[in-house]
C-alpha positions in Angstrom: 2.8 -15.4 -31.3 -0.9 -16.4 -31.5 -3.6 -15.1 -29.2 -7.0 -16.7 -28.9 -9.4 -14.0 -27.8 -9.9 -10.4 -29.0 -11.2 -8.8 -25.9 -9.5 -6.1 -23.8 -6.8 -8.5 -22.5 -6.1 -10.1 -25.8 -5.8 -6.7 -27.6 -3.6 -5.2 -24.9 -1.3 -8.3 -24.8 -1.0 -8.2 -28.6 -0.1 -4.5 -28.6 2.6 -5.2 -26.0 4.0 -8.2 -28.0 4.1 -6.1 -31.2 6.0 -3.3 -29.4 8.5 -5.9 -28.3 9.2 -7.0 -31.8 7.0 -10.2 -32.1 4.7 -11.0 -35.0 1.1 -11.5 -33.7 -1.8 -13.3 -35.1 -5.3 -13.5 -33.5 -7.6 -16.5 -33.6 -11.3 -15.5 -33.6 -14.7 -17.1 -34.2 -15.5 -14.1 -36.4 -12.3 -13.0 -38.1 -14.0 -10.4 -40.2 -16.0 -8.7 -37.4 -14.0 -9.0 -34.2 -13.5 -5.3 -33.7 -10.4 -3.1 -33.9 -7.1 -4.9 -33.3 -3.5 -3.5 -32.8 -2.0 -2.2 -36.0 0.3 -4.8 -37.5 -1.5 -7.9 -36.2 -3.3 -10.4 -38.4 -6.6 -12.1 -37.6 -7.6 -15.6 -38.8 -9.8 -18.5 -37.8 -8.7 -20.4 -34.7 -7.5 -23.3 -36.8 -5.4 -21.2 -39.2 -4.0 -19.1 -36.3 -3.0 -22.3 -34.4 -1.1 -23.6 -37.4 0.9 -20.4 -37.8 2.4 -20.3 -34.3 4.0 -22.5 -31.7 3.1 -20.3 -28.7 -0.6 -19.6 -28.1 -2.1 -17.4 -25.5 -5.5 -18.4 -24.3 -7.3 -15.1 -23.4 -10.9 -16.5 -23.2 -13.0 -17.5 -20.2 -13.0 -21.1 -19.0 -16.6 -21.6 -20.1 -15.6 -21.1 -23.7 -12.7 -23.7 -23.7 -14.8 -26.4 -25.4 -13.9 -25.2 -28.9 -10.3 -26.2 -28.2 -11.2 -29.9 -28.3 -12.0 -29.5 -32.0 -8.5 -28.2 -32.6 -6.6 -31.0 -30.9 -4.8 -32.0 -34.1 -3.7 -28.3 -34.7 -2.5 -27.8 -31.1 -0.4 -31.0 -30.8 3.1 -30.0 -29.6 2.1 -26.3 -29.1 2.6 -24.3 -25.9 -0.6 -23.0 -24.5 -0.4 -20.1 -22.0 -3.5 -19.9 -19.8 -4.2 -16.3 -18.7 -7.7 -17.0 -17.3 -9.0 -16.0 -13.9 -12.2 -16.8 -12.0 -14.7 -14.5 -10.3 -14.3 -16.2 -6.9 -12.3 -18.9 -5.2 -13.4 -22.5 -5.5 -15.7 -21.7 -8.5 -14.7 -24.9 -10.3 -13.6 -28.3 -8.9 -10.2 -28.0 -10.7 -8.0 -25.2 -11.8 -8.6 -23.7 -15.2 -5.2 -24.7 -16.5 -5.6 -28.3 -15.3 -9.0 -28.4 -17.1 -7.3 -27.0 -20.3 -4.6 -29.6 -20.1 -7.2 -32.3 -19.9 -9.0 -30.9 -22.9 -5.9 -30.8 -25.0 -3.5 -33.5 -23.7 -1.2 -33.2 -26.7 -0.3 -29.6 -25.9 2.0 -28.2 -23.1 -0.1 -26.0 -20.9 1.6 -23.3 -18.9 -0.3 -21.2 -16.3 1.0 -17.6 -16.1 0.6 -13.9 -16.8 -2.8 -14.0 -15.2 -1.9 -11.4 -12.7 -1.4 -8.8 -15.5 -4.3 -6.4 -16.2 -5.2 -5.1 -19.7 -4.6 -1.6 -18.4 -1.0 -2.4 -17.3 -0.3 -4.1 -20.6 -1.7 -1.3 -22.7 0.2 1.4 -20.8 3.5 -0.4 -20.6 3.6 -0.5 -16.8 5.5 -3.8 -16.7 9.1 -3.0 -15.8 10.1 -5.2 -13.0 6.6 -6.5 -12.3 6.6 -10.0 -11.0 4.6 -12.8 -12.7 4.3 -16.4 -11.9 4.5 -19.5 -14.1 3.7 -23.2 -13.5 3.5 -26.2 -15.8 4.6 -29.8 -16.2 6.8 -29.2 -19.3 10.1 -27.5 -18.4 10.8 -26.6 -22.0 7.4 -24.9 -22.4 8.0 -22.9 -19.2 11.4 -21.8 -20.4 9.9 -20.5 -23.7 7.2 -18.5 -21.8 9.8 -17.2 -19.3 12.0 -15.9 -22.1 9.1 -14.2 -23.7 8.0 -12.6 -20.4 11.5 -11.4 -19.7 11.6 -9.7 -23.1 8.5 -7.9 -22.1 10.3 -6.5 -19.0 8.7 -8.8 -16.5 10.3 -10.7 -13.6 9.4 -14.4 -13.7 9.0 -16.7 -10.7 8.6 -20.4 -11.4 6.0 -21.9 -9.0 6.6 -25.6 -10.1 4.2 -28.0 -11.7 0.7 -27.4 -13.0 -0.7 -28.5 -9.6 0.2 -24.9 -8.5 -2.3 -23.5 -11.0 -5.0 -23.2 -8.4 -2.7 -21.0 -6.2 -1.9 -18.8 -9.2 -5.5 -18.4 -10.1 -6.3 -17.3 -6.6 -3.6 -14.5 -6.5 -5.8 -11.9 -8.4 -8.7 -12.7 -6.1 -6.9 -11.3 -3.1 -8.4 -8.0 -2.0 -5.6 -5.5 -1.1 -3.4 -8.1 0.6 -0.7 -5.5 1.4 -3.3 -3.1 2.7 -5.1 -5.3 5.2 -2.8 -4.7 8.2 -2.7 -0.9 7.7 -6.4 -0.7 7.2 -7.1 -2.9 10.3 -4.9 -0.7 12.4 -6.6 2.4 11.0 -10.1 1.0 11.7 -9.1 -0.1 15.2 -7.5 3.3 16.1 -10.5 5.2 14.6 -13.0 3.1 16.6 -11.1 3.4 19.9 -10.6 7.1 19.7 -14.1 7.8 18.5 -15.7 6.0 21.4 -13.1 7.5 23.8 -14.0 11.0 22.7 -17.7 10.2 22.6 -17.5 9.3 26.3 -15.5 12.4 27.2 -17.1 15.0 25.0 -20.7 13.9 24.7 -21.7 11.5 27.4 -19.7 13.3 30.1 -21.4 16.6 29.3 -24.9 15.0 29.4 -24.3 13.0 32.6 -22.5 15.7 34.6 -24.1 18.9 33.3 -27.3 17.8 31.4 -26.0 19.3 28.2 -27.1 17.6 25.0 -24.1 17.9 22.6 -24.6 15.0 20.3 -24.3 17.4 17.4 -20.6 17.4 18.0 -20.3 13.8 16.7 -20.5 14.7 13.0 -17.8 17.4 12.9 -16.1 18.2 16.2 -15.4 14.6 17.2 -14.5 13.6 13.6 -12.0 16.4 13.4 -10.3 15.2 16.6 -10.2 11.5 15.5 -8.7 12.2 12.1 -5.5 14.0 13.1 -5.0 11.6 16.1 -5.2 8.5 13.8 -3.0 10.2 11.2 -0.3 11.0 13.7 -0.2 7.6 15.2 -0.2 5.9 11.8 2.7 8.2 10.7 4.7 7.2 13.8 4.0 3.5 13.1 5.8 4.0 9.8 9.1 4.9 11.5 8.8 3.0 14.8 9.7 -0.4 13.3 12.9 1.0 11.7 14.1 2.1 15.2 13.1 -1.3 16.7 15.0 -3.1 14.0 18.1 -0.9 14.7 18.1 -1.8 18.4 17.6 -5.5 17.5 20.7 -5.4 15.3 22.6 -3.6 18.0 21.5 -6.3 20.6 22.4 -9.2 18.3 25.6 -7.6 16.9 24.8 -8.7 13.4 22.6 -7.9 10.4 22.5 -11.5 9.2 19.9 -12.7 11.8 16.3 -12.5 10.6 13.8 -10.2 12.2 10.7 -11.7 13.9 7.8 -12.4 11.5 5.7 -9.7 13.1 8.4 -7.1 12.6 9.0 -8.2 9.0 5.3 -7.9 8.2 5.2 -4.5 9.9 8.1 -3.1 7.9 6.8 -4.4 4.6 3.5 -2.4 5.0 5.1 0.9 6.0 4.3 2.6 2.7 0.6 1.6 2.9 0.5 2.9 6.5 1.9 6.2 5.4 -0.6 6.6 2.6 -3.5 5.8 5.0 -2.1 8.4 7.4 -2.0 10.9 4.6 -5.7 10.2 3.9 -6.6 11.0 7.5 -4.5 14.1 7.3 -6.4 15.2 4.2 -9.7 14.7 6.0 -8.4 16.7 8.9 -7.4 19.6 6.6 -10.8 19.6 4.9 -12.8 19.5 8.1 -10.6 22.3 9.6 -11.3 24.5 6.5 -15.0 24.3 6.8 -15.1 25.1 10.6 -16.1 28.8 9.9 -19.3 27.9 8.1 -20.5 25.6 10.9 -23.7 26.8 12.7 -22.3 26.4 16.2 -19.1 28.3 15.3 -21.0 31.2 13.8 -23.4 31.3 16.7 -20.7 31.3 19.3 -19.0 34.2 17.5 -22.2 36.2 17.4 -22.9 35.5 21.1 -19.4 36.7 22.0 -19.9 39.9 20.1 -23.3 40.5 21.6 -22.1 39.9 25.1 -19.2 42.4 24.7 -21.6 45.0 23.3 -23.9 44.6 26.3 -21.1 44.9 28.8 -19.5 47.7 26.7 -16.2 45.9 27.0 -13.8 44.0 24.7 -11.6 41.0 25.4 -8.0 42.1 25.8 -5.5 40.9 23.3 -3.6 37.9 24.5 -0.1 37.8 22.9 0.8 34.4 24.3 -2.4 32.9 22.9 -1.8 34.5 19.5 1.7 33.1 19.4 0.4 29.6 20.4 -2.4 29.7 17.8 -0.2 30.9 15.0 2.6 28.4 15.8 0.0 25.6 16.0 -1.4 26.5 12.5 2.0 27.1 10.9 3.3 23.7 12.1 0.2 22.0 10.8 0.5 23.5 7.4 4.2 22.7 7.1 3.7 19.2 8.4 0.9 18.6 5.9 3.1 19.9 3.0 5.9 17.4 4.0 3.3 14.7 4.3 2.3 15.3 0.7 5.9 15.4 -0.4 6.6 12.0 1.2 3.5 10.5 -0.6 4.6 11.9 -4.0 8.1 10.4 -3.8 6.5 7.0 -2.9 4.9 7.0 -6.4 6.9 4.7 -8.8 7.0 7.4 -11.5 8.5 9.9 -9.1 10.7 7.6 -7.0 12.1 6.1 -10.1 13.6 9.4 -11.1 15.5 9.8 -7.8 18.8 8.2 -6.9 18.8 5.9 -3.9 20.5 8.6 -1.8 17.9 11.2 -2.7 15.0 8.7 -2.1 16.5 7.7 1.3 17.0 11.3 2.3 13.4 12.2 1.6 11.8 9.1 3.0 14.0 8.8 6.1 15.4 12.2 7.1 12.5 14.3 5.8 10.1 11.6 7.1 11.4 11.9 10.6 11.3 15.7 10.3 7.6 15.4 9.3 6.9 13.2 12.3 8.7 15.7 14.6 6.8 18.7 13.2 3.4 16.9 13.4 4.2 15.8 16.9 5.2 19.4 17.9 1.8 20.5 16.3 0.1 18.2 18.8 2.2 19.4 21.8 1.5 23.1 21.0 -2.2 22.3 20.8 -2.1 21.2 24.4 0.6 23.3 25.8 -1.7 25.0 28.4 -3.9 21.9 29.0 -1.5 19.2 30.3 -1.6 20.4 33.9 -5.2 21.7 33.9 -7.4 19.5 36.1 -10.5 20.3 34.1 -9.1 18.5 31.0 -9.1 15.1 32.9 -12.8 14.2 32.7 -13.7 11.2 34.8 -10.0 10.9 35.5 -9.2 10.2 31.8 -6.6 12.2 29.9 -7.5 14.0 26.7 -7.2 12.0 23.5 -4.5 14.2 22.1 -2.3 13.3 25.1 -2.7 9.6 24.4 -1.9 10.0 20.7 1.4 11.7 21.5 2.8 8.6 23.2 3.7 6.6 20.2 5.2 9.4 18.1 7.2 10.5 21.1 8.6 7.0 21.7 9.5 6.8 18.0 11.3 10.1 18.0 13.2 9.3 21.3 14.3 5.9 19.9 15.5 7.6 16.7 17.3 10.2 18.7 19.1 7.5 20.6 20.2 5.8 17.4 21.6 9.1 16.2 24.0 9.3 19.1 27.6 9.1 17.6 28.6 6.1 19.6 25.4 4.2 18.7 25.3 5.3 15.1 28.9 4.4 14.5 28.3 0.8 15.8 25.1 0.4 13.9 26.6 1.6 10.7 29.4 -1.0 11.0 26.9 -3.8 11.7 24.9 -2.8 8.6 28.1 -2.9 6.5 28.7 -6.5 7.5 30.7 -6.3 10.7 29.7 -8.8 13.4 30.3 -8.6 17.1 31.5 -12.2 17.4 32.5 -14.9 14.8 29.9 -17.5 13.9 30.2 -20.7 15.9 31.0 -22.8 12.8 33.9 -20.5 11.9 35.3 -20.7 15.4 35.1 -24.5 15.4 36.9 -24.7 12.0 39.6 -22.4 13.3 40.2 -24.4 16.5 40.3 -27.7 14.4 
């Protein structure tokens, strides 16, 4: 194998090829001063390196392709794999691979492996990773696909070289799988922040003349974070319940879900991790409550008032039970939250069997949702029927955030009923309520 380019990507790719049993030679403008290369690799001039191999990886930027024109006679009949990417979309009038093919028409250019990073190559994190190829020469694509498969990659053929522009745009996508979860998180955060701002700050100023804007930085934030976290966690498990009822309604598992449900289910992992991030913020904000000025001042004022009255507040056993239960459920829910996140890591999830992974992500996941929801219910156990909590006839935010998780838990509970669970299990094993129309027609015929 020949590699043009001795930068990070070229060195990492060479290391991976050597580990897979290939012989590697580098082509460089400065063969004697190109920096450290993987042990076992040779380095030559571009012309000498091109003569020694039939498959050449182009690991240089597009603006340096001109030197390839001087090597046309050496590159005739060779397979050139273009790994280049651009800094932004539409940077050039034509795709890099198309430009390369035009520079060296006698070679077979294949666009591919451009979605791999030097870090992933160097650390061997390639098992099952999907890469894309495109090119006009079927034989050249087959050679590159065989090499990529030997590296542990999964190859997807995207067709002719005209698809190179699409492949070069793939790495420029910014968190494509995270866009929906992040949009949902931002929307929920904005809604509940302004909702609480109206109830806790503006209401106090308008009705009582109290200036409590200082609550925005800590008190309001520490209400928004757990609310968004709980709603996001419930959104991880709600689509599964909806999918189960759809399959029950249709009586088959072979009918596709609506696009919106498909997209929702595909980003559940990202939603869960975003929810964990908000839970972390809630935990940190809660831990620093005792050092807040307002908290310390309220405690001191309470002590001074009791000393002046020469009385003490009687111990409330019910309040103690409620507070301790609220805190205990919060700690346990947060622990299970972290456990779910850890098992979603490839290095951890890969060590689990499918049954173990399913048990943690499904059964323990629903238990986590139940505990966190109970954490919210206990917080408001004595506030639901209190008229003073409904400021300007609006319910407290924690009541609103309990709607979605409660719905998700009720739907899951219905699916666990023996009669429902038995039917759904049969459907997911391939049973259908009625025969397909085509099969009925053939039978009648």
